C-alpha positions in Angstrom: 11.3 -18.0 -10.3 13.6 -20.5 -12.2 12.3 -23.4 -10.1 8.9 -23.0 -11.9 10.3 -25.0 -14.8 11.2 -28.0 -12.6 7.9 -27.9 -10.7 6.0 -27.8 -14.0 7.8 -30.9 -15.2 7.1 -32.7 -11.9 3.4 -31.7 -12.0 3.0 -33.0 -15.6 4.8 -36.3 -14.8 4.1 -37.1 -11.1 0.7 -35.4 -10.6 -0.8 -32.1 -9.7 -2.1 -32.9 -6.2 1.1 -34.6 -5.1 3.2 -31.7 -6.0 0.8 -29.1 -4.5 0.7 -31.0 -1.2 4.4 -31.5 -0.6 5.4 -28.0 -2.0 2.9 -26.3 0.4 4.4 -28.2 3.4 7.9 -27.4 2.3 7.0 -23.7 1.8 5.5 -23.6 5.3 8.6 -25.3 6.8 11.2 -23.1 5.3 9.0 -20.0 5.8 8.6 -20.8 9.5 12.2 -21.6 10.3 13.3 -18.3 8.6 12.4 -16.7 11.9 15.5 -18.5 13.4 18.0 -16.9 11.0 20.8 -15.2 12.9 22.4 -13.3 10.0 21.9 -12.0 6.5 23.3 -15.2 4.8 21.1 -17.6 6.7 18.1 -15.5 6.2 18.8 -15.2 2.5 19.2 -19.0 2.1 16.0 -19.8 4.0 13.9 -17.2 2.1 15.4 -18.4 -1.2 14.3 -22.0 -0.4 10.9 -20.6 0.6 10.6 -19.0 -2.8 11.8 -22.1 -4.6 9.0 -24.1 -3.0 6.2 -21.5 -3.3 6.7 -21.4 -7.1 5.0 -24.8 -7.3 1.5 -23.9 -5.9 1.7 -20.5 -7.5 1.4 -22.0 -11.0 0.3 -25.6 -10.7 -2.9 -24.7 -8.9 -4.3 -23.2 -12.2 -3.8 -26.5 -14.0 -5.3 -28.5 -11.1 -8.4 -26.4 -10.7 -8.9 -25.9 -14.4 -8.9 -29.6 -15.1 -11.8 -30.1 -12.6 -14.1 -27.7 -14.6 -15.7 -27.7 -18.0 -14.2 -25.4 -20.7 -17.3 -23.2 -20.6 -16.9 -22.6 -16.8 -13.2 -22.8 -16.5 -12.3 -19.1 -16.6 -15.2 -18.3 -14.3 -14.1 -20.9 -11.7 -10.5 -19.6 -11.8 -11.8 -16.1 -11.4 -13.7 -17.1 -8.2 -10.6 -18.7 -6.9 -8.6 -15.5 -7.6 -10.7 -13.7 -5.0 -8.6 -15.5 -2.4 -5.5 -13.8 -3.9 -7.0 -10.5 -2.8 -8.0 -12.0 0.5 -4.4 -13.0 0.9 -3.2 -9.5 0.3 -5.7 -8.2 2.9 -4.6 -10.9 5.4 -0.9 -10.0 5.0 -1.6 -6.3 5.3 -3.7 -6.7 8.5 -1.4 -9.2 10.2 1.7 -7.2 9.3 0.0 -4.0 10.6 -1.0 -5.7 13.8 2.3 -7.6 14.6 4.8 -4.9 13.4 3.0 -2.3 15.5 4.7 -3.8 18.6 8.3 -3.2 19.6 8.9 -6.0 22.1 12.1 -8.0 22.2 12.8 -11.4 23.6 16.6 -11.9 24.1 17.8 -15.5 24.1 21.5 -14.8 23.6 23.9 -12.1 22.4 23.4 -13.2 18.8 19.6 -13.9 18.8 16.7 -11.6 19.6 13.1 -12.6 18.8 11.4 -9.5 17.5 7.9 -9.1 15.9 9.2 -9.5 12.4 10.3 -13.0 13.2 6.8 -13.8 14.5 5.4 -12.5 11.3 7.3 -15.1 9.3 5.5 -17.8 11.3 2.0 -16.3 11.1 2.4 -15.8 7.3 3.1 -19.5 6.8 -0.2 -20.6 8.4 -2.4 -20.3 5.3 0.0 -22.4 3.3 0.3 -25.1 6.0 -3.5 -25.3 6.3 -3.8 -25.6 2.5 -1.3 -28.4 2.5 -3.4 -30.3 5.0 -6.5 -29.6 2.9 -4.8 -31.0 -0.2 -4.1 -34.3 1.6 -7.9 -34.9 1.3 -8.2 -33.7 -2.3 -8.2 -36.1 -5.2 -5.7 -36.1 -8.1 -6.8 -34.4 -11.3 -8.9 -36.9 -13.4 -7.6 -35.3 -16.6 -4.0 -36.0 -15.5 -4.9 -39.6 -14.6 -6.4 -40.3 -18.0 -3.4 -38.8 -19.7 -1.3 -41.4 -17.7 -3.6 -44.3 -18.8 -5.2 -44.6 -15.3 -8.7 -44.4 -16.5 -10.4 -46.4 -13.8 -8.9 -44.2 -11.0 -10.1 -41.1 -12.9 -13.6 -42.5 -13.2 -13.8 -43.3 -9.5 -12.8 -39.7 -8.7 -15.4 -38.3 -11.0 -18.0 -40.5 -9.3 -17.0 -39.1 -5.9 -17.2 -35.6 -7.3 -20.7 -36.4 -8.7 -21.9 -37.7 -5.3 -20.4 -34.7 -3.5 -22.1 -32.3 -5.9 -25.5 -34.1 -5.7 -25.3 -34.6 -1.9 -26.0 -38.3 -2.2 -24.2 -41.6 -1.4 -25.2 -43.2 -4.6 -23.9 -42.9 -8.2 -27.3 -43.6 -9.6 -27.9 -41.2 -12.5 -24.2 -40.9 -13.3 -24.1 -42.1 -16.9 -20.4 -42.0 -17.7 -19.0 -45.6 -17.9 -15.7 -45.0 -19.6 -13.2 -42.2 -20.3 -11.0 -41.4 -23.3 -8.4 -38.7 -24.1 -9.1 -35.8 -26.4 -7.5 -36.4 -29.8 -4.7 -33.8 -29.2 -4.0 -35.3 -25.7 -3.8 -38.8 -27.3 -1.3 -37.6 -29.9 0.8 -35.9 -27.2 0.7 -39.0 -25.0 2.0 -41.2 -27.9 4.8 -38.8 -28.5 5.9 -38.7 -24.9 5.8 -42.5 -24.6 8.2 -42.8 -27.5 10.8 -40.8 -25.6 13.2 -42.2 -23.0 16.3 -41.3 -21.1 17.4 -39.5 -18.0 15.8 -36.6 -16.1 17.4 -33.9 -18.2 16.3 -35.6 -21.5 12.9 -36.2 -20.1 12.5 -32.5 -19.2 13.6 -31.5 -22.7 11.1 -33.9 -24.3 8.4 -32.5 -22.0 9.2 -29.0 -23.2 9.5 -29.7 -26.9 5.7 -29.7 -27.7 5.4 -26.2 -26.2 8.1 -24.7 -28.5 6.7 -26.3 -31.7 4.1 -24.8 -34.0 1.3 -24.0 -33.5 1.8 -23.9 -29.7 5.0 -21.8 -29.9 3.1 -18.8 -31.2 0.5 -19.1 -28.5 3.2 -19.6 -25.9 5.0 -16.4 -26.9 1.7 -14.4 -26.8 0.9 -15.7 -23.3 4.5 -14.8 -22.2 4.1 -11.3 -23.5 0.8 -11.0 -21.7 2.4 -12.1 -18.5 5.4 -9.7 -19.0 2.9 -6.8 -19.2 0.7 -7.9 -16.4 3.5 -8.8 -13.9 5.5 -5.6 -14.8 2.5 -3.5 -13.7 1.1 -5.6 -10.9 4.4 -6.6 -9.4 6.9 -4.0 -10.6 4.8 -0.8 -10.4 2.8 -2.3 -7.5 6.0 -2.5 -5.4 6.4 1.3 -5.7 2.7 2.1 -5.2 3.0 2.8 -1.4 6.1 5.0 -1.8 4.5 6.9 -4.7 1.3 7.5 -2.7 3.4 8.8 0.2 5.0 11.3 -2.1 1.7 12.4 -3.6 -0.1 12.9 -0.3 2.9 14.5 1.5 3.3 17.4 -0.9 3.2 20.8 0.7 -0.4 21.9 1.3 0.5 25.5 0.6 1.5 24.6 -2.9 -0.9 24.1 -5.8 -1.7 20.5 -6.7 0.9 19.0 -9.0 0.8 16.2 -11.4 2.2 12.9 -10.1 5.3 13.1 -12.3 6.1 16.6 -11.2 5.9 15.6 -7.6 8.2 12.6 -8.0 10.8 14.4 -10.1 10.7 17.4 -7.8 11.4 15.2 -4.7 14.2 13.6 -6.6 16.1 16.9 -6.6 15.9 17.3 -2.9 19.4 17.5 -1.2 20.7 14.2 0.0 22.5 14.0 3.3 25.6 11.9 3.8 25.3 11.7 7.6 25.3 8.2 9.0 22.0 7.3 10.7 20.9 4.4 12.8 18.7 1.7 11.2 15.0 2.5 11.8 12.9 -0.7 11.7 9.6 1.1 12.1 7.2 0.5 9.3 4.9 3.3 8.2 1.2 2.7 8.6 0.6 4.1 5.2 2.4 1.1 3.6 -0.2 -1.2 5.1 -3.1 1.0 4.2 -2.3 1.3 0.5 -1.6 -2.5 0.2 -4.9 -3.1 2.1 -6.7 -0.9 -0.4 -5.3 -2.8 -3.3 -6.4 -6.1 -1.8 -9.9 -4.9 -1.1 -10.4 -3.5 -4.6 -8.9 -6.7 -6.1 -11.4 -8.8 -4.2 -14.4 -6.7 -5.2 -13.3 -6.6 -8.9 -12.7 -10.4 -8.9 -16.2 -11.1 -7.5 -17.8 -8.8 -10.0 -15.9 -10.2 -12.9 -16.6 -13.8 -11.8 -20.3 -13.1 -12.0 -20.1 -12.0 -15.7 -17.4 -14.2 -17.0 -20.0 -16.9 -17.8 -21.6 -14.5 -20.3 -18.4 -12.8 -21.6 -15.6 -14.5 -23.4 -12.3 -14.5 -21.5 -10.5 -13.0 -24.5 -12.9 -10.0 -24.5 -12.3 -9.6 -20.7 -8.5 -9.8 -21.4 -8.7 -7.0 -23.9 -10.9 -4.9 -21.6 -8.6 -5.3 -18.6 -5.5 -4.3 -20.7 -7.2 -1.3 -22.2 -8.5 0.0 -18.8 -5.1 -0.5 -17.2 -3.4 1.2 -20.1 -5.7 4.2 -20.2 -5.4 4.6 -16.4 -1.6 4.8 -16.8 -1.9 7.5 -19.4 -4.5 9.5 -17.5 -2.1 9.7 -14.5 -0.1 12.2 -16.6 -2.9 14.7 -16.6 -4.5 14.4 -13.1 -3.6 16.6 -10.2 -6.1 15.6 -7.5 -4.3 13.3 -5.1 -7.4 11.0 -4.5 -8.0 10.7 -8.3 -4.3 9.7 -8.7 -4.7 7.0 -6.0 -7.9 5.7 -7.8 -6.1 5.6 -11.2 -3.1 3.8 -9.7 -5.4 1.2 -8.1 -7.2 0.7 -11.4 -4.0 0.2 -13.3 -2.5 -2.2 -10.9 -5.7 -4.2 -10.2 -6.8 -4.5 -13.8 -3.3 -5.5 -14.9 -3.0 -8.0 -12.1 -6.3 -9.7 -13.1 -4.8 -10.3 -16.5 -2.4 -12.8 -14.8 -5.5 -15.0 -14.0 -6.8 -14.6 -17.6 -3.5 -15.6 -19.1 -3.3 -18.7 -17.0 -6.9 -19.6 -17.9 -5.9 -19.2 -21.6 -2.8 -21.5 -21.1 -4.9 -24.1 -19.4 -7.4 -24.0 -22.3 -4.8 -24.0 -25.1 -2.2 -26.6 -24.2 -2.7 -30.4 -23.9 -2.9 -32.1 -20.6 0.6 -33.7 -20.6 2.4 -30.3 -20.9 -0.2 -28.0 -19.4 1.4 -27.6 -16.0 4.8 -27.0 -17.7 3.3 -24.3 -20.0 1.7 -22.6 -17.0 4.9 -22.7 -15.0 7.0 -21.4 -17.9 4.7 -18.5 -18.7 4.6 -17.5 -15.0 8.4 -17.8 -14.8 8.7 -15.3 -17.6 6.2 -13.1 -15.9 8.0 -13.2 -12.6 11.3 -12.4 -14.4 9.6 -9.3 -15.8 8.3 -8.4 -12.3 11.9 -8.7 -10.9 13.3 -6.5 -13.7 10.5 -4.0 -13.5 10.7 -3.6 -9.8 14.4 -2.8 -10.1 14.1 -0.5 -13.1 10.8 1.3 -12.7 11.9 3.3 -9.7 15.0 4.6 -11.5 13.1 5.3 -14.8 10.3 7.3 -13.0 12.9 9.6 -11.5 14.8 10.0 -14.8 11.8 10.4 -17.2 8.5 9.8 -15.4 6.0 10.4 -18.3 7.9 8.1 -20.7 7.9 5.4 -18.1 4.1 5.4 -17.8 3.6 5.7 -21.5 5.9 2.7 -22.1 3.9 0.6 -19.6 0.6 1.6 -21.1 2.0 0.8 -24.6 2.9 -2.6 -23.4 -0.6 -3.2 -22.2 -2.1 -2.1 -25.5 0.2 -4.5 -27.2 -1.1 -7.3 -25.0 -4.6 -6.3 -25.9 -3.9 -6.6 -29.6 -2.1 -9.9 -29.3 -5.1 -11.4 -27.6 -6.9 -11.6 -30.9 -4.3 -14.0 -32.2 -5.2 -16.6 -29.6 -7.4 -19.5 -30.7 -11.0 -19.8 -29.5 -10.3 -23.0 -27.5 
């Protein structure tokens, strides 16, 4: 979470492609060797290092992909790319379901046993490792190269892209002969060239344009958007399988209850203090509900990608926030278990899609030399809200369930209103 700031700085000063490539390899390395952890401390350190490294591609990829597309197609292209986020959820669910269904044990010593969950660490690193290899063959962002004064390199990359798109070996018909910065990028470049000093001072200078007017207002709005989106998508989404288990496991002889009545009724059940052995069996329902979210997310991303070229991304942002907010409120009045599941999926998926739209707005608003930093910082704030929400929502639901859902919906409605304050560009 906190490493996002440092990765954003490196992506803005060293290059998007370079950071993406090495961060993906580092993520795969630490993720794979996590399977060798022999205790809680070693596992904690290795998973922490995995999280530090995965923060780079999680945010930098938006700036990288956005700079390869025109402003009119940027949000649509990012939306198509987000489909693979849903595919990733489906992949993790299916692979986890498959591997964790086994109970074999390979004993190497008294202190080390290789169980299915260790194999899962290795399998889950494969997509990142393959992506790292793929990025070795991808060019640097032309927009970044121009912002660094490397215009000739940027022009050569654009020619290669032209030949690839046209399916030809010739650049005949490519009319661009020179490149120049946008006026705002040129001003930002002059300001950054005037600064000097060590790493810390350089990072501060890289951040200053973001926290100055008018960008400060837009930065705060985008942070609020990510707080709302991550709180629902990550915070509430974490509790989704458990909530669904509670809803579908209610006594069939009883009349159907509202979701809050079910959750608060189960909270009053007697708690035993008997010591029990650790049960490492994972319920199938956990994978089913996560798989459902991934499939719905893929379908919605595909549908939205098809219409984003005709609908402004700000309008789509407002639409997603309102639908997610209304779904959260409607949960208080529905008793049918399947309708509850559908509304939960709508709230989580629509709020989660707002993360993509926020990043598309950040890429469009901020100049090239601070773009990756801005994306990283807004995502860092969003992940912080996810961390807090996942810890707090479970407790709040048991204490005052209706107020919890009303608060989350109110936050989404606030995000919808703030969207109108963003600039057109």
